[in-house]
C-alpha positions, 0 to 999 in steps of 0.5 A: 500500500502506497503512502497516499492510500495509507493517508486516505484511510487514516483520514477517513478513520479520523473523519468517521470515528472522530479519532485523534490523528496521532492515535489513528496514525499509530493504529494504521501503521501498526504491523504495516510494512512500508518504507520510511519514505512512504511512512513520512509522506503519509504522516505529512499528508495526514497532519497537513490536512487536519491542521489546514482543514478550514482552509482546504474546505474554503478552496473546495467551496470556491470551485465546487457547486456541491459544498463540502458538507454535501460531498461524500467523505471519500471525495471530500478527503481526497480533494483535501489531500490533493489541494494540500499537496498542491498548496503546501508540498513543494517537493511534489509536482502539481501534476503528480499530486493531481494524477495520484489523487485521481487514481485513488478516486477511481479506486474508491468512487469512480463516478467522481473522478472527472469532478475531482480531476476538473477541480484540481486542474483548475487550481493548478491553472489559476493557482495564485488566484484560487489559493488566495483567501479573499474574504473582506470586511470580516477579520474573524472569518478571514483569519479563521479560514487562512490559518484554519482556526475555529472562529471562536478562538480567533474572536477571543484572540483579537479581543485580547491581543488585536488583529495584527498580533493575533495574525502573527501569533497564529502564523507562528503557531502554524510553522513547523517546529525546529529540530533541536539537539540535546547533549548526551553527557554520557558520551560527550561533554557540553563543551566538547559538543560546542567545539564540534558544532563550531567546527561544523559551522554552527558558530558561523551560522549563529553569527550570520543570523544573530550578528553576535558570537555566543557569549555569557551575556546572551539573553537566551543563555541567561534565561536558560540558566535561570530556568535551571537554577532559579526555582522561582523562575522555573515555577513561573515559566511552568505556570505561564506567569513569566515574561521576558523583556528588556528594561524598556519592555518592563517600563512599557508593561508597567506604564500600560498596566500590563496591556503591552508586552513589547520591545523596541527592535533596537533593544531586541537586537542586543539580546543575541536572540534576534535574526538581525537579517529579518528583525524577528526572534531567532526561533530556531536558536531559542527553541534549541536552547529549550527556552519557551518562545512565548516568553518573548515580547513583540518586536516593535518599530522604534517610532510606533504606538506602544499603548497609553499610560495614565497621568492625572487621569489623562491618557498619554500615548507612548509613541517611541522606544529605542536603545540608549546607544542607538538613541544617541546615534539617531540624535547625532543625525547619523542616518546614512552609511558611514556616519558614526558617533562615539559616546564617551562616559565610563566606557566608550561606545562607538556606533557606525551606521552601515545602511539598510543592508546587513553586513556582518562583521566578525572582528569582535564587534556587535552587529545590531539593528539601529532602528526599524521605521515602518518595515525598513531596518537600518543597521549599525556596528557597535564596538565597546571600550569598557574603560574610559572614564573609569580609567580616569577614575582609577588614576583618581581613586587608585593611584591618587595622582589627581584629586578630581577627574577634571584635572586629568586634561591639564596634567596630561597637557603639561607634557608633549607626549607619553615619553614612551609609556603605553597603558593598556586599560584592561582593568576588567579584561578587554572588550571590542575587538579583542574580547578577552576577559582574561586580559589584564591592565599593563603599563609598559615603557616606564623609566626613571623619567616617567612622571604622573603627567606621562601616565595621565597622558598615556591614559587619554591616549589609550582611550583613543587607541581603543577606539581606533582598534574598533574603527579599523575593524568596521572600515575593513569588514563593513566597507565604509570610510569614516571621516567624521566622528560625532561625540557625546557623553561627559568625557567628551568635554576633554579637549585633549582626548578629542584631539588625540581621537582625531589624530589617531583615527585620522578623522574630524571629531565634532562635539555638539552643543549638547552632550546628552544625546541619548535622551534627545534621541528618544524624544526625537523618535517619539516626535517622528512617530506622531509626524512632528518632525521628519528624518531630514529634520533629525540630521540638523537637530544638533550643531557642532560646538567644536570640531577637532581636525587631525594634526599628527604626521601619518608616519608618527601615527602608524609608529605609535599605533604599532607599539600600542598593538604590541602592548595589547598583545602582551596583556592578552590571556594574562590571567593564567599567570595570576 
């Protein structure tokens, strides 16, 4: 007995006896000698027809004067099977689907073979038109038909979540589940398996899809750890009372009194759980971790309605949400490929807009979504130097060579150079592009002539070097040329630091008239959502307070930068000696 005939008998059993599909399959497969290929096709057809019954009957009723409720069970099921193969199984040719279905009709209801043949051939001649669901002005029946859900379920979903979210929900629920792997620790350790997956392209696939390498701060890994190690979290997930989100998710949830569970696309992309190519959750990755996808919030455009909050009895719409660095990038007017900003605070965040095409850089930087406006994604690359203002704080609190952070500029400027001193500020390891948590801080080149001023100057210089490290990676891998760096953040008040940044990066450095670009960007995004400003307006919101031009000789720049890289190499993986 061939696969289609087996599927037909199982479907008849389900229809006539109201059996569960899995029980019917097991009953008919028992003691049946068929190939794995036939078994797989039969199972696919059975589950496919059951899951899409409303839709399949809709297509039949479109073409047949005799409606499905009046057709014989035999003809109705065979029509469903034939239409399912044409509409959903790309591995089977349309003509094979028609011929095999008609042959079965001839065997079980010969008089109806011409009728079935006519309907199926009509479908393959006008496929796009006939298979389209063209129900208008009735959202419930449209969604019920297209996705084969009971109307009462669709009605309840829409009342609870709205039409758009409901469609996203049921569409996702209809997708085939991913295959996922579990480690048999009796045969191989988890770490050994990870290495094998890396060897077989797993690491590259994750980087290509999420824009990130696997790291401890990946939100999916954190969730997995919490599920396994925090009883309260595990219990809440099992009771379906747990939800995941970033800080903006929590704020929106609270402000809307639990009505909106959403996250801005920019914040979502930082989680390591998003397919950055599409701007959606990476379902395969999340499911492979064993984390329930339903924990995750809806990904929304940065400039969109997130619901309303009540203040003094009045409803105020929430019209924008955006990640902090992306917000500063937006406020700085960096909307086009090759524009960038650098936020200098406790650390330094470098963010470079690379346009609407996702170009994955693998050199130790983060590939992120800058923002989503309507359906258009804008991409950026981010590098992070963890020690900027904190290095200055160490000079103040640790070495005590300055009394306040503001003193470092004058002290560093009191000498013309560092007198050969190089400071690698790996006080908490090294971040982008080296990403080595085992690196440790190193001061190289100290002599008896070294003074506090030389160390202070080397501290500012190492910040500029760290930013240049990132810039070189981005320019090479993302094929952009940076000739202007827009800066903000408290440390950007230091004129000497900005001049060093201009010299070593060989680019103009522009400081705007306000350094609080992050808050401004969020306000601009909200204003954009309600059409108070345009994208063109955003480009001109901030005006430069000062511009620093490169002044250093190119040969000297390369010489000092080469020594810096050697100093970095000496600091890497140092913790093994501790």
